[in-house]
Structure formats: structure tokens, C-alpha cells
KOLGU-4560 file (N, C-alpha, C; in nm, 3 decimals, padded with zeros to 5 digits):
<recs>
<n_xx: 00.650 n_yy: 05.273 n_zz: -00.560 ca_xx: 00.816 ca_yy: 05.275 ca_zz: -00.531 c_xx: 00.831 c_yy: 05.128 c_zz: -00.588 mol: A seq: 1 type: MET>
<n_xx: 00.790 n_yy: 05.137 n_zz: -00.707 ca_xx: 00.710 ca_yy: 05.053 ca_zz: -00.883 c_xx: 00.862 c_yy: 04.995 c_zz: -00.896 mol: A seq: 2 type: ALA>
<n_xx: 00.927 n_yy: 04.863 n_zz: -00.838 ca_xx: 01.093 ca_yy: 04.879 ca_zz: -00.913 c_xx: 01.010 c_yy: 04.713 c_zz: -00.965 mol: A seq: 3 type: GLN>
<n_xx: 01.133 n_yy: 04.739 n_zz: -01.047 ca_xx: 01.058 ca_yy: 04.654 ca_zz: -01.184 c_xx: 01.264 c_yy: 04.548 c_zz: -01.106 mol: A seq: 4 type: THR>
<n_xx: 01.138 n_yy: 04.386 n_zz: -01.168 ca_xx: 01.160 ca_yy: 04.246 ca_zz: -01.153 c_xx: 01.310 c_yy: 04.241 c_zz: -01.287 mol: A seq: 5 type: LEU>
<n_xx: 01.386 n_yy: 04.123 n_zz: -01.290 ca_xx: 01.496 ca_yy: 04.167 ca_zz: -01.379 c_xx: 01.447 c_yy: 04.091 c_zz: -01.396 mol: A seq: 6 type: PRO>
<n_xx: 01.521 n_yy: 04.048 n_zz: -01.554 ca_xx: 01.487 ca_yy: 03.922 ca_zz: -01.664 c_xx: 01.515 c_yy: 03.768 c_zz: -01.621 mol: A seq: 7 type: ASP>
<n_xx: 01.592 n_yy: 03.780 n_zz: -01.622 ca_xx: 01.683 ca_yy: 03.683 ca_zz: -01.532 c_xx: 01.688 c_yy: 03.692 c_zz: -01.392 mol: A seq: 8 type: ARG>
<n_xx: 01.649 n_yy: 03.537 n_zz: -01.278 ca_xx: 01.669 ca_yy: 03.559 ca_zz: -01.179 c_xx: 01.707 c_yy: 03.426 c_zz: -01.127 mol: A seq: 9 type: LEU>
<n_xx: 01.747 n_yy: 03.315 n_zz: -01.053 ca_xx: 01.799 ca_yy: 03.255 ca_zz: -00.999 c_xx: 01.821 c_yy: 03.236 c_zz: -00.913 mol: A seq: 10 type: SER>
<n_xx: 01.768 n_yy: 03.093 n_zz: -00.768 ca_xx: 01.810 ca_yy: 03.085 ca_zz: -00.614 c_xx: 01.893 c_yy: 03.058 c_zz: -00.590 mol: A seq: 11 type: THR>
<n_xx: 02.052 n_yy: 02.996 n_zz: -00.701 ca_xx: 02.161 ca_yy: 02.916 ca_zz: -00.705 c_xx: 02.216 c_yy: 03.084 c_zz: -00.655 mol: A seq: 12 type: ASP>
<n_xx: 02.308 n_yy: 03.020 n_zz: -00.517 ca_xx: 02.393 ca_yy: 03.134 ca_zz: -00.465 c_xx: 02.486 c_yy: 03.182 c_zz: -00.648 mol: A seq: 13 type: PRO>
<n_xx: 02.557 n_yy: 03.004 n_zz: -00.692 ca_xx: 02.665 ca_yy: 03.008 ca_zz: -00.722 c_xx: 02.593 c_yy: 03.085 c_zz: -00.910 mol: A seq: 14 type: ALA>
<n_xx: 02.460 n_yy: 03.063 n_zz: -00.886 ca_xx: 02.469 ca_yy: 03.170 ca_zz: -01.035 c_xx: 02.510 c_yy: 03.252 c_zz: -01.061 mol: A seq: 15 type: SER>
<n_xx: 02.530 n_yy: 03.323 n_zz: -01.148 ca_xx: 02.535 ca_yy: 03.459 ca_zz: -01.201 c_xx: 02.346 c_yy: 03.579 c_zz: -01.163 mol: A seq: 16 type: PRO>
<n_xx: 02.265 n_yy: 03.524 n_zz: -01.186 ca_xx: 02.131 ca_yy: 03.505 ca_zz: -01.119 c_xx: 02.145 c_yy: 03.528 c_zz: -01.022 mol: A seq: 17 type: PHE>
<n_xx: 02.205 n_yy: 03.549 n_zz: -00.957 ca_xx: 02.172 ca_yy: 03.489 ca_zz: -00.768 c_xx: 02.106 c_yy: 03.660 c_zz: -00.743 mol: A seq: 18 type: TYR>
<n_xx: 02.050 n_yy: 03.682 n_zz: -00.729 ca_xx: 02.046 ca_yy: 03.869 ca_zz: -00.656 c_xx: 01.957 c_yy: 03.786 c_zz: -00.437 mol: A seq: 19 type: ASP>
<n_xx: 02.054 n_yy: 03.788 n_zz: -00.326 ca_xx: 02.032 ca_yy: 03.818 ca_zz: -00.252 c_xx: 01.847 c_yy: 03.843 c_zz: -00.205 mol: A seq: 20 type: ALA>
<n_xx: 01.940 n_yy: 04.054 n_zz: -00.207 ca_xx: 01.843 ca_yy: 04.113 ca_zz: -00.201 c_xx: 01.712 c_yy: 04.141 c_zz: -00.238 mol: A seq: 21 type: LYS>
<n_xx: 01.696 n_yy: 04.089 n_zz: -00.374 ca_xx: 01.511 ca_yy: 04.062 ca_zz: -00.397 c_xx: 01.482 c_yy: 03.938 c_zz: -00.360 mol: A seq: 22 type: LEU>
<n_xx: 01.567 n_yy: 03.803 n_zz: -00.341 ca_xx: 01.474 ca_yy: 03.727 ca_zz: -00.272 c_xx: 01.427 c_yy: 03.740 c_zz: -00.153 mol: A seq: 23 type: LEU>
<n_xx: 01.474 n_yy: 03.802 n_zz: -00.092 ca_xx: 01.426 ca_yy: 03.842 ca_zz: 00.097 c_xx: 01.315 c_yy: 03.892 c_zz: 00.058 mol: A seq: 24 type: GLU>
<n_xx: 01.285 n_yy: 03.969 n_zz: -00.037 ca_xx: 01.211 ca_yy: 04.090 ca_zz: -00.084 c_xx: 01.021 c_yy: 03.954 c_zz: -00.097 mol: A seq: 25 type: GLN>
<n_xx: 01.001 n_yy: 03.879 n_zz: -00.164 ca_xx: 00.993 ca_yy: 03.765 ca_zz: -00.212 c_xx: 00.942 c_yy: 03.793 c_zz: -00.365 mol: A seq: 26 type: GLY>
<n_xx: 00.980 n_yy: 03.682 n_zz: -00.393 ca_xx: 00.979 ca_yy: 03.723 ca_zz: -00.555 c_xx: 00.788 c_yy: 03.592 c_zz: -00.616 mol: A seq: 27 type: ILE>
<n_xx: 00.738 n_yy: 03.578 n_zz: -00.665 ca_xx: 00.640 ca_yy: 03.508 ca_zz: -00.668 c_xx: 00.610 c_yy: 03.453 c_zz: -00.839 mol: A seq: 28 type: GLY>
<n_xx: 00.578 n_yy: 03.395 n_zz: -00.928 ca_xx: 00.594 ca_yy: 03.424 ca_zz: -01.021 c_xx: 00.489 c_yy: 03.322 c_zz: -01.086 mol: A seq: 29 type: ILE>
<n_xx: 00.456 n_yy: 03.333 n_zz: -01.175 ca_xx: 00.393 ca_yy: 03.282 ca_zz: -01.228 c_xx: 00.298 c_yy: 03.270 c_zz: -01.384 mol: A seq: 30 type: LYS>
<n_xx: 00.279 n_yy: 03.143 n_zz: -01.406 ca_xx: 00.349 ca_yy: 03.071 ca_zz: -01.500 c_xx: 00.276 c_yy: 02.965 c_zz: -01.571 mol: A seq: 31 type: PHE>
<n_xx: 00.211 n_yy: 03.036 n_zz: -01.712 ca_xx: 00.091 ca_yy: 03.015 ca_zz: -01.785 c_xx: 00.001 c_yy: 03.062 c_zz: -01.694 mol: A seq: 32 type: LYS>
<n_xx: -00.071 n_yy: 03.132 n_zz: -01.577 ca_xx: -00.071 ca_yy: 03.189 ca_zz: -01.494 c_xx: -00.169 c_yy: 03.165 c_zz: -01.412 mol: A seq: 33 type: GLY>
<n_xx: -00.081 n_yy: 03.089 n_zz: -01.329 ca_xx: -00.094 ca_yy: 02.958 ca_zz: -01.263 c_xx: 00.030 c_yy: 02.945 c_zz: -01.162 mol: A seq: 34 type: ALA>
<n_xx: 00.035 n_yy: 02.980 n_zz: -00.996 ca_xx: 00.099 ca_yy: 02.988 ca_zz: -00.908 c_xx: 00.232 c_yy: 02.886 c_zz: -00.917 mol: A seq: 35 type: GLU>
<n_xx: 00.315 n_yy: 02.887 n_zz: -00.948 ca_xx: 00.465 ca_yy: 02.813 ca_zz: -00.878 c_xx: 00.524 c_yy: 02.910 c_zz: -00.815 mol: A seq: 36 type: LYS>
<n_xx: 00.563 n_yy: 02.752 n_zz: -00.672 ca_xx: 00.633 ca_yy: 02.771 ca_zz: -00.577 c_xx: 00.773 c_yy: 02.740 c_zz: -00.568 mol: A seq: 37 type: THR>
<n_xx: 00.776 n_yy: 02.639 n_zz: -00.672 ca_xx: 00.928 ca_yy: 02.541 ca_zz: -00.657 c_xx: 00.985 c_yy: 02.623 c_zz: -00.795 mol: A seq: 38 type: ASN>
<n_xx: 01.034 n_yy: 02.717 n_zz: -00.815 ca_xx: 01.096 ca_yy: 02.740 ca_zz: -00.933 c_xx: 01.200 c_yy: 02.855 c_zz: -00.898 mol: A seq: 39 type: VAL>
<n_xx: 01.320 n_yy: 02.700 n_zz: -00.986 ca_xx: 01.506 ca_yy: 02.800 ca_zz: -00.923 c_xx: 01.528 c_yy: 02.862 c_zz: -00.949 mol: A seq: 40 type: GLU>
<n_xx: 01.428 n_yy: 02.902 n_zz: -01.123 ca_xx: 01.524 ca_yy: 02.983 ca_zz: -01.154 c_xx: 01.479 c_yy: 03.118 c_zz: -01.345 mol: A seq: 41 type: GLU>
<n_xx: 01.327 n_yy: 03.122 n_zz: -01.379 ca_xx: 01.317 ca_yy: 03.250 ca_zz: -01.394 c_xx: 01.440 c_yy: 03.312 c_zz: -01.545 mol: A seq: 42 type: TYR>
<n_xx: 01.338 n_yy: 03.303 n_zz: -01.683 ca_xx: 01.382 ca_yy: 03.408 ca_zz: -01.722 c_xx: 01.283 c_yy: 03.448 c_zz: -01.824 mol: A seq: 43 type: CYS>
<n_xx: 01.220 n_yy: 03.583 n_zz: -01.907 ca_xx: 01.108 ca_yy: 03.679 ca_zz: -01.919 c_xx: 01.131 c_yy: 03.622 c_zz: -02.085 mol: A seq: 44 type: VAL>
<n_xx: 01.271 n_yy: 03.669 n_zz: -02.128 ca_xx: 01.246 ca_yy: 03.712 ca_zz: -02.223 c_xx: 01.256 c_yy: 03.617 c_zz: -02.298 mol: A seq: 45 type: SER>
<n_xx: 01.247 n_yy: 03.483 n_zz: -02.236 ca_xx: 01.369 ca_yy: 03.366 ca_zz: -02.308 c_xx: 01.103 c_yy: 03.268 c_zz: -02.272 mol: A seq: 46 type: GLU>
<n_xx: 01.061 n_yy: 03.336 n_zz: -02.173 ca_xx: 00.984 ca_yy: 03.283 ca_zz: -02.162 c_xx: 00.992 c_yy: 03.117 c_zz: -02.080 mol: A seq: 47 type: GLY>
<n_xx: 01.113 n_yy: 03.108 n_zz: -02.009 ca_xx: 01.093 ca_yy: 02.900 ca_zz: -01.960 c_xx: 01.099 c_yy: 02.963 c_zz: -01.776 mol: A seq: 48 type: TRP>
<n_xx: 01.083 n_yy: 02.876 n_zz: -01.713 ca_xx: 01.116 ca_yy: 02.903 ca_zz: -01.607 c_xx: 01.212 c_yy: 02.693 c_zz: -01.560 mol: A seq: 49 type: ILE>
<n_xx: 01.252 n_yy: 02.690 n_zz: -01.455 ca_xx: 01.329 ca_yy: 02.597 ca_zz: -01.415 c_xx: 01.315 c_yy: 02.615 c_zz: -01.297 mol: A seq: 50 type: ARG>
<n_xx: 01.197 n_yy: 02.416 n_zz: -01.226 ca_xx: 01.109 ca_yy: 02.423 ca_zz: -01.146 c_xx: 01.154 c_yy: 02.274 c_zz: -01.109 mol: A seq: 51 type: VAL>
<n_xx: 01.180 n_yy: 02.234 n_zz: -00.941 ca_xx: 01.197 ca_yy: 02.141 ca_zz: -00.913 c_xx: 01.182 c_yy: 02.034 c_zz: -00.978 mol: A seq: 52 type: SER>
<n_xx: 01.188 n_yy: 01.927 n_zz: -00.954 ca_xx: 01.120 ca_yy: 01.838 ca_zz: -00.974 c_xx: 01.135 c_yy: 01.713 c_zz: -00.763 mol: A seq: 53 type: VAL>
<n_xx: 01.041 n_yy: 01.680 n_zz: -00.741 ca_xx: 01.049 ca_yy: 01.611 ca_zz: -00.628 c_xx: 01.185 c_yy: 01.689 c_zz: -00.501 mol: A seq: 54 type: GLY>
<n_xx: 01.223 n_yy: 01.567 n_zz: -00.455 ca_xx: 01.340 ca_yy: 01.569 ca_zz: -00.374 c_xx: 01.443 c_yy: 01.559 c_zz: -00.384 mol: A seq: 55 type: LYS>
<n_xx: 01.409 n_yy: 01.470 n_zz: -00.561 ca_xx: 01.633 ca_yy: 01.358 ca_zz: -00.571 c_xx: 01.693 c_yy: 01.510 c_zz: -00.650 mol: A seq: 56 type: ALA>
<n_xx: 01.811 n_yy: 01.498 n_zz: -00.606 ca_xx: 01.899 ca_yy: 01.583 ca_zz: -00.635 c_xx: 02.039 c_yy: 01.497 c_zz: -00.704 mol: A seq: 57 type: LYS>
<n_xx: 02.109 n_yy: 01.628 n_zz: -00.791 ca_xx: 02.200 ca_yy: 01.482 ca_zz: -00.846 c_xx: 02.355 c_yy: 01.500 c_zz: -00.812 mol: A seq: 58 type: ASP>
<n_xx: 02.457 n_yy: 01.426 n_zz: -00.803 ca_xx: 02.562 ca_yy: 01.456 ca_zz: -00.785 c_xx: 02.576 c_yy: 01.555 c_zz: -00.691 mol: A seq: 59 type: ARG>
<n_xx: 02.638 n_yy: 01.664 n_zz: -00.764 ca_xx: 02.674 ca_yy: 01.723 ca_zz: -00.631 c_xx: 02.586 c_yy: 01.833 c_zz: -00.515 mol: A seq: 60 type: ALA>
<n_xx: 02.459 n_yy: 01.754 n_zz: -00.559 ca_xx: 02.374 ca_yy: 01.713 ca_zz: -00.451 c_xx: 02.289 c_yy: 01.891 c_zz: -00.431 mol: A seq: 61 type: GLY>
<n_xx: 02.312 n_yy: 01.944 n_zz: -00.577 ca_xx: 02.175 ca_yy: 02.064 ca_zz: -00.646 c_xx: 02.011 c_yy: 01.965 c_zz: -00.650 mol: A seq: 62 type: ASN>
<n_xx: 01.958 n_yy: 02.039 n_zz: -00.655 ca_xx: 01.800 ca_yy: 01.972 ca_zz: -00.692 c_xx: 01.820 c_yy: 01.993 c_zz: -00.835 mol: A seq: 63 type: PRO>
<n_xx: 01.743 n_yy: 01.869 n_zz: -00.829 ca_xx: 01.734 ca_yy: 01.776 ca_zz: -01.005 c_xx: 01.556 c_yy: 01.944 c_zz: -01.122 mol: A seq: 64 type: MET>
<n_xx: 01.602 n_yy: 01.919 n_zz: -01.159 ca_xx: 01.505 ca_yy: 02.067 ca_zz: -01.222 c_xx: 01.502 c_yy: 02.005 c_zz: -01.392 mol: A seq: 65 type: THR>
<n_xx: 01.335 n_yy: 02.101 n_zz: -01.394 ca_xx: 01.355 ca_yy: 02.059 ca_zz: -01.574 c_xx: 01.232 c_yy: 02.191 c_zz: -01.687 mol: A seq: 66 type: VAL>
<n_xx: 01.267 n_yy: 02.208 n_zz: -01.741 ca_xx: 01.285 ca_yy: 02.352 ca_zz: -01.736 c_xx: 01.160 c_yy: 02.336 c_zz: -01.863 mol: A seq: 67 type: LYS>
<n_xx: 01.004 n_yy: 02.474 n_zz: -01.782 ca_xx: 00.902 ca_yy: 02.457 ca_zz: -01.898 c_xx: 00.877 c_yy: 02.560 c_zz: -01.977 mol: A seq: 68 type: LEU>
<n_xx: 00.845 n_yy: 02.567 n_zz: -02.076 ca_xx: 00.825 ca_yy: 02.678 ca_zz: -02.140 c_xx: 00.719 c_yy: 02.719 c_zz: -02.113 mol: A seq: 69 type: LYS>
<n_xx: 00.734 n_yy: 02.874 n_zz: -02.171 ca_xx: 00.517 ca_yy: 02.942 ca_zz: -02.186 c_xx: 00.566 c_yy: 03.069 c_zz: -02.113 mol: A seq: 70 type: GLY>
<n_xx: 00.498 n_yy: 03.131 n_zz: -02.121 ca_xx: 00.480 ca_yy: 03.265 ca_zz: -02.085 c_xx: 00.495 c_yy: 03.314 c_zz: -01.872 mol: A seq: 71 type: PRO>
<n_xx: 00.582 n_yy: 03.328 n_zz: -01.810 ca_xx: 00.651 ca_yy: 03.383 ca_zz: -01.720 c_xx: 00.600 c_yy: 03.587 c_zz: -01.669 mol: A seq: 72 type: VAL>
<n_xx: 00.535 n_yy: 03.525 n_zz: -01.523 ca_xx: 00.472 ca_yy: 03.654 ca_zz: -01.502 c_xx: 00.527 c_yy: 03.700 c_zz: -01.364 mol: A seq: 73 type: GLU>
<n_xx: 00.689 n_yy: 03.705 n_zz: -01.370 ca_xx: 00.701 ca_yy: 03.725 ca_zz: -01.233 c_xx: 00.664 c_yy: 03.908 c_zz: -01.116 mol: A seq: 74 type: PRO>
<n_xx: 00.661 n_yy: 03.825 n_zz: -01.012 ca_xx: 00.633 ca_yy: 03.975 ca_zz: -00.935 c_xx: 00.652 c_yy: 04.024 c_zz: -00.763 mol: A seq: 75 type: TYR>
<n_xx: 00.639 n_yy: 04.103 n_zz: -00.702 ca_xx: 00.696 ca_yy: 04.083 ca_zz: -00.602 c_xx: 00.570 c_yy: 04.043 c_zz: -00.488 mol: A seq: 76 type: LEU>
<n_xx: 00.638 n_yy: 04.009 n_zz: -00.384 ca_xx: 00.443 ca_yy: 03.899 ca_zz: -00.343 c_xx: 00.441 c_yy: 04.018 c_zz: -00.190 mol: A seq: 77 type: LYS>
<n_xx: 00.535 n_yy: 04.110 n_zz: -00.191 ca_xx: 00.421 ca_yy: 04.244 ca_zz: -00.091 c_xx: 00.429 c_yy: 04.358 c_zz: -00.176 mol: A seq: 78 type: GLY>
<n_xx: 00.369 n_yy: 04.328 n_zz: -00.316 ca_xx: 00.353 ca_yy: 04.468 ca_zz: -00.385 c_xx: 00.177 c_yy: 04.449 c_zz: -00.469 mol: A seq: 79 type: ALA>
<n_xx: 00.168 n_yy: 04.349 n_zz: -00.418 ca_xx: 00.011 ca_yy: 04.209 ca_zz: -00.540 c_xx: -00.054 c_yy: 04.229 c_zz: -00.429 mol: A seq: 80 type: GLU>
<n_xx: -00.057 n_yy: 04.277 n_zz: -00.296 ca_xx: -00.187 ca_yy: 04.287 ca_zz: -00.256 c_xx: -00.303 c_yy: 04.263 c_zz: -00.187 mol: A seq: 81 type: GLY>
</recs>
């Protein structure tokens, strides 16, 4: 049962790229070959991830993020083995 992951995915419920069912399964992100655990959003085709910066929040209470560019490899955590 090979499931293809979306090109873009976000953990923010207000985003149009949010998918609760997929996030419940557990998504892992490898960015430039290293495992990242604080990814808020990613886009494979454009080659970037948005990661949270510490515990800082913006005016609306959302986590402060920074966009990093490079190769992005999403995978299902349960399927990695």
C-alpha cells in the first residue's frame, strides 16, 4: 500500500494545505539529508520547508517560522521500517 504524499502539506488547520488524516498517520521530513522534527509546512516542488523558531509567537499567537530552501524528502513514519 504505497501512498504518495502531497507536494505541499501544512500543520496549520487554517491552511488550504492542511490534511488531518495524513498528519495523524505520521509524516517525517528529511531536509538536506537530515531529519527535521519542527517542520510547520513543506513544499517538495519548490524545495523549501518552514520551521518554527523556538517558542516565539507572532501577534496572532502562531509560531514564528523561517523558510529554508533545499531538497525536501517527506515520508510516512510507519512505512520507513
